[in-house]
C-alpha positions as CSV (number, residue, x, y, z in Angstrom):
1,M,6.0,12.8,-20.9
2,A,4.5,14.1,-24.1
3,A,0.7,14.4,-24.3
4,R,-1.3,12.5,-26.9
5,F,-4.1,14.1,-28.9
6,A,-6.8,12.6,-31.0
7,V,-8.1,15.4,-33.3
8,I,-10.8,15.5,-35.8
9,A,-9.3,18.7,-37.2
10,A,-10.0,18.0,-40.8
11,L,-13.7,17.7,-40.0
12,V,-14.0,21.0,-37.9
13,I,-14.2,24.4,-39.3
14,G,-13.3,27.5,-37.2
15,E,-10.4,28.7,-35.0
16,R,-11.3,26.9,-31.8
17,P,-12.8,23.5,-32.4
18,P,-14.7,22.0,-29.6
19,L,-12.6,19.6,-27.3
20,R,-13.8,16.3,-26.0
21,V,-11.7,14.2,-23.8
22,F,-11.9,10.4,-24.0
23,R,-9.9,7.9,-21.8
24,F,-7.9,5.1,-23.3
25,G,-6.3,2.2,-21.6
26,G,-3.8,-0.5,-22.6
27,E,-3.1,-1.2,-26.3
28,S,-5.9,1.3,-27.3
29,F,-3.9,4.1,-25.8
30,S,-0.6,3.1,-27.3
31,A,-1.6,1.9,-30.8
32,G,-1.3,4.2,-33.8
33,V,0.9,6.8,-32.2
34,E,3.0,9.0,-34.4
35,R,5.8,11.4,-33.0
36,H,5.7,14.9,-34.6
37,E,7.7,18.1,-33.8
38,I,5.5,21.2,-33.3
39,D,7.2,24.5,-32.5
40,G,10.2,22.7,-31.1
41,A,8.3,20.4,-29.0
42,E,8.0,16.7,-29.6
43,V,4.3,15.6,-29.5
44,N,2.6,12.3,-29.8
45,I,-0.4,12.3,-32.1
46,Y,-2.6,9.4,-33.1
47,S,-2.4,8.4,-36.7
48,A,-5.3,9.0,-39.1
49,A,-6.2,5.3,-39.0
50,K,-6.4,5.3,-35.2
51,T,-8.4,8.5,-35.2
52,V,-11.0,7.0,-37.5
53,A,-11.1,3.8,-35.5
54,D,-11.6,6.0,-32.4
55,C,-14.4,7.8,-34.1
56,F,-16.2,4.5,-34.6
57,K,-15.4,3.4,-31.1
58,F,-17.0,6.6,-29.7
59,R,-19.6,7.0,-32.5
60,N,-22.4,7.6,-29.9
61,A,-20.6,10.5,-28.5
62,V,-19.2,12.1,-31.8
63,G,-22.0,11.0,-34.0
64,I,-22.0,8.2,-36.6
65,D,-22.0,10.9,-39.3
66,T,-18.6,12.2,-38.1
67,A,-17.2,8.6,-38.0
68,L,-18.4,8.0,-41.6
69,E,-17.1,11.3,-42.9
70,G,-13.7,10.6,-41.2
71,L,-13.5,7.2,-42.8
72,E,-14.6,8.6,-46.2
73,L,-11.8,11.2,-46.0
74,Y,-9.3,8.6,-44.9
75,L,-10.2,6.3,-47.8
76,A,-10.2,9.2,-50.4
77,S,-6.7,10.4,-49.2
78,R,-5.1,7.3,-50.8
79,R,-2.4,7.6,-48.0
80,G,-4.3,5.1,-45.7
81,N,-2.7,1.9,-45.1
82,V,-5.2,-1.0,-45.2
83,D,-3.2,-3.1,-42.7
84,E,-2.8,-0.2,-40.2
85,R,-6.5,0.7,-40.6
86,M,-7.6,-2.9,-39.7
87,R,-5.1,-3.2,-36.9
88,C,-6.4,0.0,-35.2
89,A,-9.9,-1.2,-35.8
90,Q,-9.2,-4.5,-34.1
91,V,-7.4,-2.7,-31.2
92,C,-10.4,-0.5,-30.7
93,Q,-12.8,-3.5,-31.2
94,V,-14.7,-1.9,-34.1
95,A,-13.6,-3.9,-37.0
96,A,-17.0,-5.6,-37.4
97,V,-18.7,-2.1,-37.3
98,M,-16.2,-0.6,-39.8
99,R,-16.0,-3.4,-42.3
100,P,-19.4,-2.9,-43.9
101,C,-18.9,0.8,-44.0
102,V,-15.5,0.4,-45.8
103,E,-17.1,-2.0,-48.3
104,A,-20.0,0.4,-49.0
105,L,-17.5,3.3,-49.6
106,L,-15.1,1.3,-51.9
């Protein structure tokens, strides 16, 4: 079984970013998973939309500034899919928290 990683790599500077482990259950665990090949191994990695939703879900642990910066980078990338972002936010039960932040940044 391939491991699943939620990474805030774009927000961390340095060779070895700190690692924090969070547990997911049900749809929150399976939503937003993308399959990538890294060094010949197939790895499941959460999408950018799911990672941003997770940052908001665990904002007390990672910091609201990290969640807001992740959302800002996601919106600025123009690769973000609005439907995917909202689906992930609903799965993580943070749609009501994210909506005002998205409106403020747009």
